[in-house]
C-alpha positions in Angstrom: -15.8 10.8 -3.1 -16.3 12.5 -6.5 -14.9 15.8 -5.2 -11.9 13.9 -3.7 -11.2 12.3 -7.1 -11.3 15.8 -8.8 -8.5 16.9 -6.4 -6.4 13.8 -6.9 -3.3 13.2 -9.0 -5.5 11.8 -11.7 -7.1 15.2 -12.4 -3.7 16.7 -13.4 -3.0 14.1 -16.1 -3.8 14.2 -19.8 -5.6 10.8 -19.3 -7.9 12.3 -16.7 -10.9 11.1 -18.8 -9.8 7.5 -17.9 -8.1 8.0 -14.5 -10.8 10.1 -12.8 -13.6 7.4 -13.2 -11.1 4.7 -12.1 -10.1 6.8 -9.0 -13.7 7.2 -8.1 -14.4 3.4 -8.4 -11.2 2.8 -6.3 -12.5 5.1 -3.6 -16.0 3.6 -3.6 -14.7 0.1 -3.4 -12.4 1.0 -0.5 -15.4 2.5 1.3 -17.5 -0.6 1.0 -14.7 -3.0 1.9 -13.0 -1.1 4.7 -16.3 0.2 5.9 -17.6 -3.3 6.1 -14.6 -4.4 8.1 -15.2 -1.6 10.6 -18.8 -2.6 10.9 -17.8 -6.2 11.6 -15.2 -5.1 14.2 -17.1 -2.4 16.0 -20.9 -2.8 15.4 -21.3 -6.5 15.1 -20.2 -7.3 18.7 -22.8 -4.9 20.0 -25.5 -6.7 18.0 -24.3 -10.2 18.9 -24.2 -9.3 22.5 -28.0 -8.8 22.5 -28.5 -12.4 21.6 -28.8 -15.2 24.1 -25.3 -16.7 24.7 -26.3 -20.4 24.9 -29.0 -20.4 22.2 -26.7 -20.8 19.1 -28.2 -17.6 17.7 -24.8 -15.8 17.8 -23.2 -18.5 15.7 -26.1 -18.6 13.3 -25.9 -14.8 12.8 -22.2 -15.0 12.0 -22.5 -18.1 9.8 -25.1 -16.2 7.7 -23.4 -12.8 7.6 -19.8 -13.7 6.7 -20.6 -15.4 3.3 -22.7 -12.4 2.3 -20.0 -9.9 3.3 -17.4 -12.1 1.5 -19.3 -11.6 -1.8 -19.1 -7.8 -1.3 -15.5 -7.9 -0.3 -14.4 -10.1 -3.2 -16.1 -7.7 -5.7 -14.4 -4.7 -4.1 -11.0 -6.4 -4.0 -11.2 -7.2 -7.7 -12.1 -3.6 -8.5 -9.3 -2.3 -6.2 -6.7 -4.5 -7.9 -7.7 -3.5 -11.4 -8.1 0.2 -10.8 -5.1 0.4 -8.6 -2.9 -1.3 -11.1 -3.9 1.0 -13.9 -3.4 4.1 -11.7 0.1 2.8 -10.6 1.2 2.3 -14.2 0.3 6.0 -15.0 1.6 7.4 -11.7 4.9 5.5 -11.4 5.6 4.4 -15.0 8.6 2.1 -14.3 10.1 -0.5 -11.9 13.0 1.9 -11.2 10.7 4.6 -10.1 8.7 2.2 -8.0 11.7 1.1 -6.0 13.7 4.4 -6.1 11.2 7.2 -5.4 9.4 8.2 -2.1 6.1 7.8 -3.9 6.9 4.3 -5.2 8.2 3.2 -1.8 5.1 4.4 0.0 3.0 2.6 -2.7 4.9 -0.6 -1.9 4.1 -0.2 1.8 0.4 0.3 0.8 0.5 -2.9 -1.4 2.1 -4.9 1.5 -0.7 -3.8 3.9 -3.3 -4.6 1.2 -1.8 -8.1 0.9 -2.0 -8.6 4.7 -5.7 -7.5 4.7 -6.3 -10.0 1.8 -4.7 -12.8 3.8 -6.9 -12.1 6.8 -10.0 -11.9 4.6 -9.1 -15.2 3.0 -8.7 -16.7 6.6 -12.2 -15.6 7.4 -13.7 -16.9 4.1 -11.8 -20.2 3.9 -11.4 -21.1 7.6 -13.8 -19.3 9.9 -16.9 -19.3 7.7 -16.9 -23.0 7.0 -16.4 -23.8 10.7 -19.3 -21.6 11.7 -21.6 -23.2 9.0 -20.6 -26.7 10.3 -21.6 -25.7 13.8 -25.0 -24.4 12.6 -25.8 -27.7 10.8 -23.9 -30.3 12.8 -24.0 -34.0 11.6 -25.3 -35.2 14.9 -28.0 -32.5 15.0 -26.8 -30.7 18.1 -24.6 -27.6 18.1 -21.4 -27.6 20.2 -22.0 -24.2 21.7 -18.6 -24.1 23.6 -16.5 -24.9 20.5 -18.6 -22.5 18.4 -17.8 -19.8 21.0 -14.1 -20.4 20.6 -14.4 -19.9 16.8 -16.4 -16.7 17.3 -13.7 -15.5 19.7 -11.0 -16.2 17.1 -13.0 -14.3 14.5 -13.4 -11.3 16.9 -9.7 -11.1 17.4 -8.7 -11.4 13.8 -11.3 -8.9 12.6 -10.0 -6.4 15.1 -6.5 -6.9 13.7 -7.9 -6.4 10.2 -9.6 -3.2 11.2 -6.3 -1.9 12.8 -4.4 -2.7 9.7 -7.1 -0.9 7.7 -6.5 2.2 9.8 -2.8 2.0 9.1 -3.5 1.5 5.4 -5.7 4.6 5.3 -2.9 6.6 7.0 -0.5 5.4 4.3 -3.0 6.4 1.6 -3.1 9.8 3.1 0.7 10.1 3.0 0.6 8.9 -0.6 -1.8 11.6 -1.7 0.6 14.2 -0.3 3.5 13.0 -2.4 4.1 13.9 -6.0 4.3 11.0 -8.4 7.9 10.2 -9.5 9.5 11.4 -12.8 7.8 9.5 -15.6 10.8 9.0 -17.9 14.3 9.2 -16.4 17.0 8.4 -17.2 17.4 9.7 -20.7 19.0 7.7 -23.4 20.9 10.5 -25.2 24.5 11.3 -24.1 26.5 14.5 -23.9 29.9 15.2 -25.3 31.6 13.5 -22.3 29.8 10.3 -23.0 27.6 10.4 -19.9 23.9 11.0 -19.7 22.7 14.5 -18.5 20.6 14.8 -15.3 16.9 14.7 -16.1 14.1 15.6 -13.6 10.5 15.3 -14.6 7.2 15.6 -12.6 4.3 17.8 -11.7 4.1 21.0 -9.7 0.7 22.4 -9.0 -1.1 22.5 -12.4 2.1 22.2 -14.5 4.1 19.3 -15.9 7.9 20.1 -16.0 11.0 18.6 -17.4 14.4 19.9 -16.3 17.6 18.9 -18.0 21.1 19.7 -16.5 23.8 19.0 -19.1 26.4 17.7 -18.4 25.4 17.7 -14.7 29.0 18.2 -13.5 30.9 20.9 -11.6 31.4 24.0 -13.8 29.5 25.2 -16.8 26.1 23.5 -17.3 23.2 24.1 -19.6 19.9 24.3 -17.7 16.9 23.6 -19.9 13.2 23.6 -18.7 10.2 22.4 -20.6 6.8 23.4 -19.2 3.3 22.0 -20.1 -0.2 22.6 -18.9 -2.1 19.7 -17.4 -3.7 19.1 -20.9 -0.3 18.4 -22.3 -0.1 21.7 -24.2 3.1 23.8 -23.9 2.9 26.7 -21.4 2.8 29.9 -23.4 2.0 32.4 -20.7 4.8 32.6 -18.1 6.1 35.8 -16.6 9.3 34.2 -15.5 11.1 30.9 -14.9 13.8 30.8 -12.3 16.2 28.3 -10.7 17.4 28.8 -7.1 20.5 27.0 -5.9 21.5 26.2 -2.3 24.7 24.3 -1.4 23.8 21.8 1.4 27.3 20.9 2.5 28.3 24.5 3.4 26.9 27.9 3.7 27.4 29.6 0.3 24.2 31.7 0.3 21.6 31.3 -2.4 22.1 31.8 -6.1 19.3 32.5 -8.6 19.2 32.1 -12.4 16.5 33.5 -14.7 16.0 31.2 -17.7 15.3 32.8 -21.1 12.6 31.6 -23.5 13.9 29.5 -26.4 12.8 31.0 -29.8 10.2 29.1 -31.7 9.9 26.5 -28.9 6.9 27.4 -26.8 7.2 26.3 -23.2 11.0 25.9 -23.4 13.5 28.0 -21.3 17.3 27.7 -21.1 20.3 29.3 -19.6 24.1 28.5 -19.4 25.7 29.0 -16.0 28.4 27.9 -13.6 25.9 27.9 -10.7 27.0 24.4 -9.7 30.5 25.5 -9.0 31.4 22.9 -6.3 31.0 19.2 -6.0 28.7 17.9 -3.3 25.0 18.1 -2.4 22.8 20.8 -3.7 19.1 21.9 -3.4 17.7 23.2 -6.7 14.3 24.9 -6.7 12.4 25.5 -9.9 10.0 28.5 -9.8 7.4 29.6 -12.4 5.8 33.0 -12.2 2.4 33.6 -13.9 0.0 36.5 -13.6 -3.2 35.5 -11.8 -1.6 32.3 -10.4 0.3 31.4 -7.3 4.0 30.8 -7.9 4.5 27.1 -8.9 7.6 25.5 -7.5 9.3 22.2 -6.9 12.5 21.4 -5.1 15.1 18.8 -6.3 18.1 17.5 -4.4 21.0 16.5 -6.5 24.6 15.4 -6.0 27.2 17.0 -8.3 30.3 14.9 -9.1 33.6 16.5 -10.1 33.8 14.8 -13.5 
């Protein structure tokens, strides 16, 4: 789990000293909670099946086990909520990015599944567990084995549903780790001469943090300005080249490439003026950074270019 955290989004942020331990706690808590659910769904029926069906031992086992597991689950859930919230604040950054980006939307699906798992856990803790304890210590001194069996059957079905949802949740988490976090700061507040805000794209590509501004972001002449930082937040000072590649998505116009020039006295800043966006419509823009000793870093941005 430590090596997994070292390869996560948290490792590429300037706040890695905080986010890496939180990510590790998040993973460990997930392992105890989801792993426990799998044990209840898969291994527990095997153990229960070894007990005499009419002796009441099956009910006694469940009545003793569920409260103990609930303590573990509650501790894990608290840690998951705290660490997950902090990570989401750093990864997403705004409500707009949460609703408007692929990363944020996938995160919302994860939160929804997490809520369903919590609801099933609450059902086991507040409904199933008290019923089982009541059967173990009945008021009349004799256990109703048949009714206790029905409660155990209900628990078996619900815990299997919880385990299935947990599998789906893990798949969503896998998809989430393959997505890049959304831009941390768009849109910008400054305006250009036409009175509208320029197009701003920010994010992470490989080990670099980029900011790309297209001003004014309209058909015709535009200024393309790129700011590059290393994962520690320092400006990138060793780049062999920075290039933009443009492909028109609405028709076949070939591929255009622009080499950006370093801005004097501004380390990590590159700029070029061009009419590359010469037609309104949908474009694919790829930012590439070339460095000696490193694989080419690149990210692709889809944008719509209005006429004015």
